[in-house]
N, C-alpha and C positions, 0 to 999 in steps of 0.2 A: 544664231546659236549663242552669242554673247548676250543677247537680252534675256535669255533663259539661264544663264549660268549662275547669276546671283540667287535667284529662287531656288535653283537646283541645290547649290551650296548650303542655303538655309535649310532646306528640307533634309538634305543628308546630314547635317549637324544635328537637326532634331532627332532624326532617326537613331544617329548614332548615340545620342544622349539618352534616348529611351532605352536602348539596349543596354548602356552602361548603367543606367539607373536600375533596371531589372536585374543585371549582373551583380550590382552592389547589393541589392536587397537579398539575393540569394545567398551571398557570402555572409550577410549580417545574420541569418538564421542561426540560432545558437544550436550547439550539440546539447543534447538533454541526457544525462545519466540519473535515472530514478532508482534510488536504493531503497529497499524495504527490507526492515528486520521483523522477526516472527517472535511476538509474545515478549518484547523487551519491556522491563520495567522503567517506570519514570525515572527513577533514582539510580538506574543501573548504568549510568554514564557520568563521566566527570563533570560535564558541564551542567548537570542537575545535582551535583553534590556527592557522587558516589566516591567513597573513600577506600573500599577494598576490592574494586575492580578497576583496571586499568584500560582506559579508551583514549589514548593520546591522539590518534588521528581523528576521531570524530570530535574530540575536544578543539583540536586545532580548526577543523572545517566549521564548527559552530562558532568559534571565536572570530573567524574570518568571514563570516557571513552573517545572516539573519536568523535569529532563533525565532520559532513560531510558538509562542507560549500558551496559545490557546487554540492549538490545532486538534481536530476531533476525528475520530474514525467510528466504526461500528464496533460493538463489543466482542465481535468474533472475527476470525480469519476470512472465511468465504465472503461474508457480507461486505467487508471492507475492501477486498480485492475486487469485487463486482462493482461497488461504488466507484472506485477509482477507474475501472475500465469503461464505465458507462457515463459517469457524470449524473447518475440518477440513484436515489435512494433504493436499496434492494427490496423493499416492501412492495415496490412497483412490479416486480417480475418473480416473486417467489423465493427469493434467496435471504429473506430476513432473519430466518431462525436457524441457530446452531451454525454447523458446517456441513459440507458435502461428505458423508461418512464414506468409508472403503467399500461399502456395500451399495452406496448410492449410485443410481443409474441416471440421474438428471445433470443437469448443467446450466450455465448461463445462457438464457434464451437466445437463440440464433438470429433473432430479429432485432436485436440491439446493435447499434452501430458503435463499434468499440474504438477506444483511444488509438491503438495502433493502426486502426484502418484510417482514421482522420490523420494521423501523423504521415502515414504512407502517401495519402492523397496530397499532402503538403510537400512532398518531395524528400521525405526522410527515408533512409535505410532504418528498418524496425527490427530490433533484436531483443529477445528474451533470454535471460540466464537465470535459472532457479525454479522456484515452486510456483505452480499455476493455481491448482486447487479451485478451479471453476468448471470442473466437469471432466471425467476421465473414462467412463464406461463406453462412451462413443467417441470417435475420432473426430466427429464434427465439432466438439467442443474444445479441442486442443488449440494451443496457441498458434501453430501455423495455419489452422484454419480460420483464426479470428484477426488476422491482420498482421501477424509477425512474420518477417522474412526468414527469421532463424530462430531456433529454440534449442536449448541444452538444458537438462535438468529433469526435474520430477513434475509429474502431474497430479498426484496425490497430496494430501494434506500433511502427512507424517511418514517418514522413512527413517530406517536405521541410517547412521552417518557413515558407516563403514561398509556395510554390505548393499546399501542403496535399495533396500527392499521393505516391503510391508506384508506381513502374513505369509513370509516365504514366496512372495511375488515380486520379481524385479521392477523397479519403477526408476529407471534412469535412461535417457534418451537423447539423441541428437537428431533433430529434424525428423521426428516420428519413428525413428529407427531405435530399437533397443540396444543399449550398451552394456557391456560387462567391463568395467574397468576398477583397479584399485585405487583407493585414497579416501581422505576425509571429505565429505561432501561440501563443507564451507570453503576448504582450500582449492577444490576441484572448480567450484562456482567462480571464485576469485580469479583462478588462473585462466579460465576460459574468457571471462571479461576482459582481462588484460590482453590476451590473444586477438579478441576481436576489436579492441581499440588500435592495437599495434598494426593490425591489418587493414583497417578501415580506409576505404577510398575517400579521401577528404573533399572530393568534387561534390559529394552529397553530404548533408548534415546527417548526424547519428542520433537515433533515439533509442537508447538502451535501458531496458527495464531489468534491473538486477534485484532479484527477489530471493534473499537467502532463506534457507530453512532456519537458521540459528536466530535465537537460542531456544527454539520450540523443543519440546521433548522428541526422542528420549535424550536425557541429559548425558551427553557424551562428548568427549573431548580428546585429543591426542595427549599421551602422558605428559609430553614436554609443556604443554599449557596448563595442565591441572597441577604440575609441580611447581608452577609459578606462584602458587596460592597456598603455601604451607600453614600459613597463620589463620586460614578459614577452616574452622572446625567440623562444620557440617559438610559432609561429602557431596551432597546434592548442590549445595550452594557453591562449593569448590569447583565441581564439574561445570556448572553454569558459568562461573566467572571465567574459567578457561574457554568456554564457547564464546562469551562475549568478546574477549581480548582477541581470539582467533579472527572472529567477524571483524573486528577492529583493524587488525593487521591486513587482512584482505581489501578493505576499503582504502587502506593506505596504499597498497599496491597498485589499484586502479587509478588513484590520483596522480602517482608516479606515472603511470603509462600515459596518461593525458598529458602529462608534462613533457615526456619524452617524445610523444607525436607532435607536440607543438600545438596543441589545440586546446589547453587548459583554459586560456584566457576567453575563449569563446565557448565555453561549456557551463551550463547550469547543471549543478549537482543538487538534487533534493534527497533528504533523508527523512524517514520516519518509521515508526513500529506500526504494525497493522492492527494492534490493539493493546490494551494494558497488559502489564506483567500479571501472571497467574497467581491467585491468592488462595484458590481452592483446588484441592486434589482432584475433585470431580470433573474439572473442565481443563486439565492439563494437556489431555490428548488421549490416544488410545493406550498409552502405556501406563501401567500402574507405578505410581512413584511414592516414596517415602515421605517427602516433604516438598513444600513449594519453595523454590529459592528466589523468586523475583521480589524486587523492593520497588513499591510505588510511592515510597516516602510518605508524605502526609496525606496524599490523596486517597479517599475512601473507596474500598473495594478492589476489584481487578477484573480479570478477563471473564467475559460472560455476563457481567453486570453492567447496569446502566449508570452507576456511579461515575465520578471523574476518574477514578483509578482504572476503570475497564476501557474508558473511552477517550481520555485525553492522554496524549502519547508525546514522547520526545521528538521534536521535528526541527529541521532548519533548512535553509536553502543557501547556497554558496555559488557566486559567480565573481569572480575577480574584476574589479573595475566597474561592475555594473550593479552590484548590491554592497551597501557599506558594511565594512568590518565592524563587528561588536553591535550590530543592529539587533533590536528586539521588537517584535510585533505582538501586541496583546489583543489585536482585533479578533473576532471570532472567525475561524476558517475550518471548513469540514472537508473532508478527503474528496467529496463530490466537486468541490471547487477546483481541484486540480485539472480536471479534463478541459473545461473551457479556458483556464488560464494558460495551459500548456500549448493547446491548439491555436489560440489567439497569438501567443508569443511566437509560434512557429510560422505565423502567416497563413494557417490552414482555415478550414470552415467546418462549423457544427451544423450545417444545413440538413444533413442526413440523419442526425440524431433524433431521437423522441424528445419531447419537452424536458429540458435539463432541469435538476434541482441546484446544480452548481452555478457559481457566479465566477466571473474573472476577477481574481483578488490581487493580480499583479500590482495595480496602483497602491494597494495597502502594503505589499511587501516591498516594493522599490521606491515608493514616493511617501510613505507614511499617510496615505488617505484612509478613510473609512473603507471597511471590506465590502460594504453594502449588504451584509449579513447580519439580521438581527434575531434570527431563529437557528437553533441547532435541534435536528430530529436524531435523537440517540438511537431510537428503533421503534417500529410499530409491529407488534405481534398480537395474535389472538388473545394471549393471557397476560400480557403487559405492554407498557408503552411509556416513553419518556421524551418530553419536548422541552426545550429552554427557549423562552422569549426574553430578550433582553437580559437582565440578571436574574429573572426568575426560572426556576427549573422544577418540574413536576416528574415525579417517578411514581407510576401507578401500576401497581400489581393487581390485575383483576382476578387472578386464579385464587380460588379460596385456601387459606383465609386471605382476603383482600388486604392491600395496604396502600396508602396514599401518603406520600412525603413531598413536602414543598420546601425548596431551599432557596435563598438569595446568594448566588455564587460570588457575587462582588463583595458581600459582607462576610459570607461563610465559605470560602472556596472548598472547604474540606467536609462540607456536608454534616456537621455535627448537630445542628439545629432544625428540626422539623417544625416549619411555621405553618403546617396546613390548617390547623384549628384557629389560627389568628388571621388568616387571610382567605376566608372562604370564597371571595369573588375572584382571586387569582386562581384558586384550585378549580372553580367553575370554568373559567375561561380557558385553561390549558387543557382541562379534560374534554371540553368541546373540541378543541383543535385536534386532540388525539383521536376521537370519535370521527372527526372529519377525514382525518388521513387513514383512518382503519377502513372507511368506507371506499377509499380508492385503492386498498390493497389487493394484491393477488394472494391466493391461498398459499401457505408456505409450503414448498416441495419437500422439506425435510419431514414434516408431519406425515405426509403421505407415505413417504418411504418408511417411517418409524412403524407406522401401522401395519404396513404390508411385511415388515421384517420382524415382527414382534416374536414370532415363534422360531424363525430361522436365526435369529442373532444378527443385529445391525452392523457388528463389526466383524464380519466375516472375511473370507479372502477377497480380494479386490478384483473386481472384473475389468482388467485393463486390457484393451484388445491389442493385438499385434498389428503391424503395418500391412500384414496379409488378410487379417480378418475384419479390419475396420470397415465400418458402412460408408464412410466418406473418404474419398481419395485425397491425397496431398494435392494442393493447388500447384 
């Protein structure tokens, strides 16, 4: 027995070390709090120069982390959220055009393997608080059916901030069960996120997707917040400013909750807007507004457009001790990159995904390495497309009257000088790339819905099923 005691001790030590290593790796998995704003303007935050809107918590987080200064999304809400959830451009599965309207019966394809599913497989508790907007008419599209252990908030794209309804239909729920509760939506969402963090079992890492509806229309804010801005003359801008500051306050409460829970140092916080700020009243949402309050600073255009103002958004990552304070990344990053980046950071797998368009850009964010991305696909639709390759960007509107614009973003970041006539070969190359991607595209589901609803009105009452009438049961 003594002859075997030494090998036995060695084996036991190795096994013990193996389990210790596995345990250590599990403990090293970061919590991830992914915060999405809705239609926030590039210059409507202090860290991008806002002077009339106060965002102290966002500014502090941006200063203490890494600002992503060439972070791109899709020009509309639904496509961006789909890109985040899939790591794939939305033209591949029919969500490239506009948003899912209230009367839309379609949603994000159920054969896509979503980010929360991958995070769940990696050992995470997955929770969503806020706006979904990836399918509402059938429960099979809802967050609980797509990988989230928990959901609180809305499934539509636009609701009243105080009544939590759209077209007099309630859209407020917890875990697929409709709720009637009083309160301002932004404050309710922040409060629930704080509760989740406070009650979280730290034996498992947390993936919290906190998707605020603010500052999307309708432009509504509690009086106390509006009263903070007596010097803003325009009433729409004044309400918008109140919405942004309320959003900022709730993010501050979330960070405080992480501190109090003792998990702040092992939590990656991601923040960005879902698209650029609105500069055209026709695309603010379903509510008619008097004016557009968003400020994209010097960036051209806004929401719904493929110019920089519609697709380049305020963004940062913050992780104390892991990411340098005051950092700035100017490498190209697209929202599709967040899927593989976060899954790999979590020790998960993307094996169940369809071919990803995203890259793992963590080395660019944490180590100042190249992002590996030389191309940005702004969007591909039957009537328009836009692609950037290196510094060169083509915006091509094929709908008559057609228009071709070529910009060198490095020399002309504000897209003031159309160089299409001077660089015919660049135009030809980028048009060929757009044609290639168009050949890979699925038919836009929005256009089918628009045709079917042309006589009945696309923005009619929302067909939100109850938990009793839904076609797919809760998991």
